[in-house]
Structures are given as structure tokens and as C-alpha cells.
LUMFI-524289 format. One line per field, with one value per residue: x, y, z of N, C-alpha, C, O, CB in turn; residue in one letter; residue number from 0. Coordinates in nm, 2 decimals, padded with zeros to 4 digits. Glycine has a CB too. Example, Ala and Ser with C-alpha at 12.3 -4.5 7.8 and 13.67 -1.06 7.14 Angstrom:
<pts>
n.x	c(01.32_01.28)
n.y	c(-00.57_-00.22)
n.z	c(00.78_00.71)
ca.x	c(01.23_01.37)
ca.y	c(-00.45_-00.11)
ca.z	c(00.78_00.71)
c.x	c(01.32_01.29)
c.y	c(-00.33_00.00)
c.z	c(00.78_00.79)
o.x	c(01.42_01.34)
o.y	c(-00.33_00.11)
o.z	c(00.85_00.80)
cb.x	c(01.13_01.41)
cb.y	c(-00.45_-00.06)
cb.z	c(00.90_00.57)
residu	c(A_S)
num	c(0_1)
</pts>
This chain:
<pts>
n.x	c(07.81_07.71_07.88_07.73_07.66_07.78_07.56_07.41_07.46_07.68_07.65_07.64_07.45_07.10_07.01_07.23_07.26_07.05_07.14_07.37_07.27_07.16_07.37_07.58_07.57_07.40_07.22_06.98_06.85_06.82_06.64_06.42_06.35_06.27_06.05_05.81_05.78_05.91_06.22_06.41_06.77_06.89_06.69_06.67_06.92_06.90_06.71_06.85_07.05_07.36_07.50_07.75_07.77_07.92_07.92_07.64_07.59_07.75_07.64_07.37_07.43_07.53_07.31_07.14_07.26_07.23_06.97_06.78_06.71_06.57_06.67_06.56_06.61_06.53_06.63_06.66_06.75_06.81_06.96_06.74_06.66_06.51_06.49_06.37_06.22_06.26_06.06_06.19_06.33_06.12_06.02_06.17_06.05_05.90_06.11_06.26_06.07_06.05_06.30_06.28_06.08_06.21_06.42_06.27_06.17_06.40_06.58_06.84_06.91)
n.y	c(09.37_09.68_09.92_10.06_10.41_10.65_10.77_11.07_11.09_10.94_10.66_10.36_10.18_10.16_09.99_09.97_10.16_10.08_09.83_09.90_10.03_09.81_09.65_09.41_09.18_09.24_09.46_09.41_09.24_09.39_09.58_09.41_09.32_09.57_09.64_09.58_09.77_10.01_09.93_09.87_09.89_09.66_09.47_09.45_09.35_09.10_08.97_08.96_08.79_08.65_08.89_09.13_09.38_09.61_09.58_09.60_09.86_10.01_09.95_10.05_10.32_10.38_10.32_10.51_10.74_10.70_10.75_10.55_10.45_10.57_10.72_10.75_10.93_10.94_11.09_11.01_10.88_10.56_10.55_10.56_10.45_10.43_10.25_10.29_10.25_10.48_10.66_10.61_10.38_10.20_10.19_10.00_09.76_09.61_09.53_09.36_09.17_09.07_08.96_08.76_08.60_08.51_08.36_08.16_08.03_07.95_07.84_07.62_07.54)
n.z	c(-21.59_-21.48_-21.28_-20.99_-20.96_-20.73_-20.49_-20.38_-20.09_-20.05_-20.04_-20.22_-20.30_-20.26_-20.05_-19.89_-19.68_-19.51_-19.44_-19.31_-19.08_-18.96_-18.91_-18.75_-18.48_-18.27_-18.31_-18.47_-18.29_-18.06_-18.16_-18.21_-17.94_-17.84_-17.98_-17.85_-17.67_-17.43_-17.25_-16.96_-16.91_-16.78_-16.81_-17.08_-17.14_-17.01_-17.17_-17.41_-17.36_-17.41_-17.43_-17.33_-17.07_-17.14_-17.43_-17.49_-17.39_-17.56_-17.81_-17.78_-17.75_-18.00_-18.16_-18.06_-18.15_-18.42_-18.45_-18.39_-18.15_-17.84_-17.55_-17.23_-16.95_-16.62_-16.42_-16.15_-15.83_-15.71_-16.04_-16.31_-16.62_-16.93_-17.25_-17.57_-17.90_-18.16_-18.40_-18.64_-18.58_-18.53_-18.78_-18.91_-18.86_-19.06_-19.22_-19.06_-19.02_-19.28_-19.30_-19.10_-19.21_-19.44_-19.33_-19.20_-19.43_-19.57_-19.39_-19.29_-19.54)
ca.x	c(07.72_07.76_07.90_07.64_07.72_07.77_07.45_07.45_07.50_07.80_07.62_07.64_07.33_07.00_07.00_07.35_07.23_06.97_07.23_07.46_07.19_07.13_07.50_07.63_07.49_07.30_07.12_06.84_06.79_06.77_06.51_06.32_06.30_06.21_05.93_05.69_05.78_06.04_06.28_06.53_06.89_06.91_06.59_06.71_07.04_06.85_06.64_06.95_07.13_07.50_07.57_07.81_07.72_07.99_07.87_07.51_07.60_07.81_07.53_07.26_07.48_07.54_07.18_07.08_07.33_07.17_06.82_06.69_06.67_06.56_06.71_06.49_06.67_06.43_06.70_06.63_06.85_06.91_06.93_06.63_06.67_06.44_06.52_06.26_06.25_06.21_05.98_06.28_06.36_06.00_06.00_06.25_05.98_05.87_06.24_06.29_05.97_06.08_06.42_06.23_06.01_06.31_06.49_06.18_06.16_06.53_06.67_06.89_06.94)
ca.y	c(09.44_09.82_09.96_10.17_10.54_10.69_10.86_11.20_11.08_10.86_10.52_10.31_10.10_10.21_09.90_09.98_10.24_10.00_09.72_09.97_10.05_09.68_09.57_09.36_09.07_09.28_09.56_09.36_09.18_09.51_09.63_09.31_09.33_09.70_09.65_09.57_09.88_10.05_09.84_09.92_09.83_09.53_09.38_09.43_09.26_08.96_08.92_08.94_08.67_08.65_09.02_09.19_09.51_09.70_09.57_09.65_10.00_10.07_09.93_10.14_10.46_10.39_10.32_10.64_10.83_10.67_10.79_10.43_10.43_10.69_10.70_10.84_10.93_11.00_11.18_10.97_10.80_10.52_10.59_10.48_10.48_10.34_10.26_10.27_10.27_10.60_10.63_10.56_10.24_10.12_10.17_09.88_09.64_09.53_09.48_09.25_09.07_09.00_08.87_08.64_08.51_08.45_08.26_08.04_07.96_07.90_07.79_07.49_07.51)
ca.z	c(-21.50_-21.46_-21.14_-20.96_-20.93_-20.59_-20.48_-20.31_-19.95_-20.04_-20.05_-20.36_-20.32_-20.16_-19.94_-19.81_-19.56_-19.42_-19.39_-19.21_-18.96_-18.90_-18.90_-18.63_-18.42_-18.16_-18.34_-18.50_-18.17_-17.97_-18.22_-18.19_-17.81_-17.81_-18.06_-17.77_-17.58_-17.36_-17.15_-16.88_-16.95_-16.73_-16.86_-17.22_-17.13_-16.98_-17.29_-17.52_-17.32_-17.40_-17.45_-17.21_-17.03_-17.23_-17.57_-17.49_-17.37_-17.69_-17.91_-17.75_-17.78_-18.15_-18.21_-18.03_-18.25_-18.56_-18.44_-18.39_-18.01_-17.76_-17.41_-17.13_-16.81_-16.53_-16.32_-16.02_-15.76_-15.80_-16.17_-16.39_-16.76_-17.03_-17.39_-17.66_-18.04_-18.22_-18.52_-18.74_-18.53_-18.55_-18.93_-18.95_-18.83_-19.18_-19.27_-18.97_-19.04_-19.40_-19.27_-19.03_-19.31_-19.53_-19.25_-19.19_-19.56_-19.62_-19.28_-19.31_-19.68)
c.x	c(07.78_07.77_07.80_07.72_07.69_07.65_07.49_07.51_07.62_07.77_07.61_07.51_07.22_06.99_07.12_07.33_07.15_07.06_07.33_07.39_07.17_07.26_07.53_07.52_07.37_07.19_06.99_06.77_06.74_06.64_06.40_06.26_06.23_06.08_05.80_05.68_05.91_06.08_06.39_06.65_06.91_06.81_06.62_06.83_07.00_06.79_06.74_07.04_07.28_07.57_07.63_07.75_07.79_07.94_07.73_07.51_07.65_07.70_07.42_07.31_07.49_07.40_07.10_07.14_07.27_07.02_06.73_06.63_06.67_06.59_06.64_06.55_06.58_06.50_06.68_06.75_06.77_06.86_06.83_06.64_06.59_06.49_06.40_06.30_06.19_06.12_06.06_06.31_06.24_05.97_06.08_06.17_05.95_06.00_06.28_06.19_06.00_06.21_06.38_06.16_06.11_06.38_06.40_06.17_06.29_06.62_06.71_06.93_07.09)
c.y	c(09.58_09.84_10.07_10.30_10.57_10.79_10.97_11.18_10.99_10.71_10.48_10.23_10.15_10.12_09.91_10.05_10.15_09.89_09.78_09.99_09.92_09.59_09.53_09.26_09.13_09.38_09.51_09.30_09.29_09.56_09.54_09.32_09.46_09.72_09.65_09.68_09.91_09.94_09.91_09.84_09.69_09.43_09.35_09.33_09.12_08.90_08.88_08.82_08.70_08.78_09.08_09.33_09.62_09.70_09.63_09.81_10.07_10.06_10.03_10.29_10.48_10.40_10.45_10.75_10.82_10.71_10.67_10.41_10.56_10.64_10.80_10.82_11.00_11.09_11.14_10.90_10.69_10.55_10.50_10.54_10.38_10.36_10.22_10.29_10.41_10.56_10.56_10.41_10.15_10.10_10.06_09.75_09.55_09.46_09.35_09.14_08.99_08.91_08.75_08.54_08.44_08.34_08.14_07.96_07.89_07.85_07.64_07.45_07.54)
c.z	c(-21.47_-21.31_-21.11_-20.93_-20.78_-20.58_-20.39_-20.17_-19.93_-20.04_-20.19_-20.39_-20.22_-20.04_-19.84_-19.68_-19.46_-19.36_-19.29_-19.08_-18.88_-18.88_-18.76_-18.57_-18.34_-18.21_-18.38_-18.38_-18.07_-18.03_-18.19_-18.05_-17.77_-17.88_-17.97_-17.67_-17.50_-17.26_-17.08_-16.93_-16.91_-16.79_-17.01_-17.22_-17.10_-17.10_-17.40_-17.48_-17.31_-17.42_-17.32_-17.19_-17.12_-17.37_-17.58_-17.48_-17.50_-17.80_-17.90_-17.78_-17.93_-18.21_-18.18_-18.12_-18.39_-18.56_-18.44_-18.25_-17.93_-17.61_-17.32_-17.00_-16.72_-16.42_-16.18_-15.96_-15.69_-15.95_-16.24_-16.53_-16.84_-17.17_-17.47_-17.80_-18.08_-18.34_-18.63_-18.70_-18.56_-18.70_-18.98_-18.92_-18.95_-19.24_-19.19_-18.99_-19.17_-19.38_-19.20_-19.12_-19.40_-19.46_-19.23_-19.31_-19.60_-19.51_-19.31_-19.45_-19.71)
o.x	c(07.90_07.69_07.79_07.83_07.60_07.65_07.60_07.60_07.66_07.87_07.57_07.47_07.26_06.95_07.12_07.38_07.18_07.05_07.36_07.45_07.15_07.25_07.51_07.41_07.26_07.08_06.89_06.65_06.64_06.55_06.29_06.14_06.15_06.02_05.70_05.58_06.00_06.00_06.46_06.64_06.93_06.85_06.61_06.83_07.05_06.81_06.72_07.09_07.32_07.70_07.57_07.69_07.72_07.92_07.70_07.44_07.59_07.69_07.38_07.23_07.45_07.38_07.02_07.06_07.26_06.96_06.61_06.52_06.75_06.54_06.66_06.53_06.55_06.43_06.68_06.84_06.68_06.75_06.83_06.61_06.61_06.53_06.33_06.40_06.08_06.11_06.02_06.32_06.25_05.91_06.05_06.22_05.97_06.00_06.31_06.23_05.99_06.21_06.43_06.19_06.09_06.41_06.45_06.16_06.29_06.74_06.63_06.97_07.13)
o.y	c(09.59_09.80_10.16_10.30_10.53_10.89_10.97_11.25_10.96_10.63_10.56_10.23_10.17_10.17_09.87_10.01_10.16_09.86_09.71_09.97_09.92_09.48_09.60_09.25_09.07_09.38_09.56_09.31_09.27_09.59_09.58_09.32_09.47_09.82_09.72_09.69_09.83_09.87_10.00_09.73_09.60_09.31_09.23_09.24_09.03_08.78_08.79_08.76_08.76_08.79_09.06_09.39_09.71_09.81_09.70_09.88_10.17_10.16_10.09_10.36_10.59_10.48_10.50_10.83_10.92_10.70_10.68_10.36_10.65_10.54_10.92_10.72_11.12_11.15_11.23_10.86_10.72_10.57_10.37_10.66_10.26_10.47_10.12_10.36_10.45_10.44_10.47_10.33_10.04_10.00_10.01_09.64_09.43_09.36_09.25_09.02_08.87_08.80_08.64_08.42_08.32_08.23_08.03_07.84_07.78_07.81_07.56_07.34_07.52)
o.z	c(-21.44_-21.23_-21.19_-20.88_-20.73_-20.66_-20.32_-20.13_-19.82_-20.05_-20.28_-20.51_-20.10_-19.93_-19.73_-19.58_-19.34_-19.24_-19.19_-18.97_-18.76_-18.83_-18.67_-18.62_-18.34_-18.15_-18.33_-18.36_-18.01_-17.95_-18.16_-18.03_-17.69_-17.86_-18.00_-17.60_-17.52_-17.20_-17.14_-16.98_-16.99_-16.81_-17.05_-17.31_-17.16_-17.12_-17.47_-17.57_-17.21_-17.43_-17.21_-17.28_-17.17_-17.43_-17.68_-17.56_-17.54_-17.88_-18.00_-17.84_-17.98_-18.30_-18.26_-18.17_-18.46_-18.67_-18.47_-18.23_-17.96_-17.57_-17.34_-16.93_-16.75_-16.35_-16.09_-16.03_-15.61_-15.97_-16.22_-16.55_-16.82_-17.20_-17.43_-17.83_-18.03_-18.37_-18.70_-18.79_-18.60_-18.74_-19.10_-18.96_-18.95_-19.30_-19.25_-18.99_-19.18_-19.44_-19.22_-19.11_-19.43_-19.51_-19.23_-19.31_-19.65_-19.55_-19.36_-19.48_-19.83)
cb.x	c(07.69_07.66_08.05_07.56_07.66_07.90_07.32_07.33_07.39_07.87_07.48_07.76_07.36_06.86_06.98_07.46_07.16_06.85_07.31_07.51_07.06_07.03_07.61_07.65_07.57_07.38_07.18_06.85_06.89_06.88_06.53_06.38_06.41_06.31_05.92_05.70_05.67_06.02_06.33_06.51_07.01_06.90_06.45_06.75_07.14_06.75_06.54_07.03_07.11_07.55_07.46_07.96_07.76_08.14_07.87_07.42_07.70_07.93_07.48_07.22_07.62_07.62_07.10_07.11_07.48_07.19_06.79_06.77_06.77_06.41_06.87_06.34_06.82_06.35_06.66_06.51_06.94_06.93_07.06_06.49_06.82_06.28_06.64_06.13_06.19_06.33_05.91_06.41_06.39_05.87_06.04_06.38_05.85_05.80_06.36_06.30_05.83_06.11_06.52_06.14_05.91_06.41_06.53_06.04_06.12_06.60_06.59_06.80_06.85)
cb.y	c(09.36_09.92_10.00_10.13_10.65_10.75_10.79_11.29_11.04_10.89_10.49_10.21_09.94_10.21_09.76_10.05_10.37_09.93_09.66_10.10_10.12_09.60_09.66_09.47_08.98_09.34_09.64_09.25_09.09_09.62_09.65_09.16_09.30_09.81_09.54_09.44_09.87_10.18_09.71_09.91_09.91_09.53_09.44_09.56_09.31_08.97_09.02_09.06_08.56_08.55_09.12_09.20_09.55_09.67_09.43_09.59_10.04_09.99_09.78_10.13_10.48_10.27_10.20_10.68_10.81_10.53_10.87_10.31_10.33_10.75_10.70_10.82_10.99_10.89_11.32_10.88_10.88_10.37_10.58_10.50_10.49_10.37_10.17_10.35_10.16_10.70_10.76_10.64_10.24_10.20_10.30_09.88_09.67_09.61_09.58_09.29_09.13_09.11_08.95_08.69_08.59_08.56_08.32_08.09_08.06_08.01_07.79_07.39_07.58)
cb.z	c(-21.37_-21.52_-21.12_-20.84_-21.02_-20.53_-20.43_-20.30_-19.86_-19.92_-19.97_-20.38_-20.30_-20.23_-19.98_-19.89_-19.59_-19.50_-19.51_-19.27_-18.99_-18.98_-18.96_-18.53_-18.34_-18.05_-18.46_-18.61_-18.10_-17.97_-18.37_-18.21_-17.71_-17.84_-18.16_-17.69_-17.48_-17.28_-17.22_-16.73_-16.90_-16.58_-16.86_-17.29_-17.02_-16.86_-17.34_-17.54_-17.42_-17.49_-17.51_-17.23_-16.88_-17.23_-17.61_-17.39_-17.26_-17.73_-17.91_-17.61_-17.71_-18.21_-18.16_-17.88_-18.25_-18.60_-18.56_-18.43_-17.94_-17.76_-17.39_-17.14_-16.81_-16.46_-16.35_-16.01_-15.66_-15.79_-16.26_-16.32_-16.81_-17.02_-17.42_-17.62_-18.13_-18.27_-18.57_-18.74_-18.39_-18.49_-19.00_-18.88_-18.76_-19.29_-19.26_-18.83_-19.05_-19.51_-19.19_-18.92_-19.39_-19.58_-19.11_-19.14_-19.66_-19.69_-19.15_-19.26_-19.78)
residu	c(X_X_X_X_X_X_X_X_X_X_X_X_X_X_X_X_X_X_X_X_X_X_X_X_X_X_X_X_X_X_X_X_X_X_X_X_X_X_X_X_X_X_X_X_X_X_X_X_X_X_X_X_X_X_X_X_X_X_X_X_X_X_X_X_X_X_X_X_X_X_X_X_X_X_X_X_X_X_X_X_X_X_X_X_X_X_X_X_X_X_X_X_X_X_X_X_X_X_X_X_X_X_X_X_X_X_X_X_X)
num	c(0_1_2_3_4_5_6_7_8_9_10_11_12_13_14_15_16_17_18_19_20_21_22_23_24_25_26_27_28_29_30_31_32_33_34_35_36_37_38_39_40_41_42_43_44_45_46_47_48_49_50_51_52_53_54_55_56_57_58_59_60_61_62_63_64_65_66_67_68_69_70_71_72_73_74_75_76_77_78_79_80_81_82_83_84_85_86_87_88_89_90_91_92_93_94_95_96_97_98_99_100_101_102_103_104_105_106_107_108)
</pts>
């Protein structure tokens, strides 16, 4: 099998960038919960369950830097911040749906 050549942006496989954006336990789950609309930090943390405050904060900052999540700060006291998916984040919906379908078909094998 031939080794793929490195493409212009440094990735070797077209799927590699997508996998990088979805890497980690929490990113796909954050996208899943934000698909229905914006959520505040604490509500997102409740829905995710076992995630720590620090891990969720780090994950959201990374996803914001990757252009997947938008953070809206209302500048109020007490602080009010909503997180939502960007168009780029929403574009991952069919990818996650395909992963869900695959898991339903092949779970337990």
C-alpha cells in the first residue's frame, strides 16, 4: 500500500482533520448537546454528567479556537454566557449521525 503524500495543510489523510476536531471524549458530546440550541455553561455541564468544570472550560475554549463553538458573553452581573455551535460546528451533524448509526449497527460486536 502506498503511503499518502502530505497535502498542503500538513494533514496526510482528508479524514485526519475531522478526526482531530472530534478528538477526545467530550467534543462529540458537546456538539450533540449544542445541536438543539445554545446552552449556558452549568446546563451543559449537567447534561454531560461526569465532566469537571476545568475540563469543560478547556474543551469549550479549544472548540471556540477551532471555530466549532461560539461563546456569547452578555456582559451582565452576575455573568451570563451562552455557548452555541457555529455553522462549522453544525456541519458536523451528519458525521455524528453516521457515527451513531454505525454504533447502533455494530454495538457489542
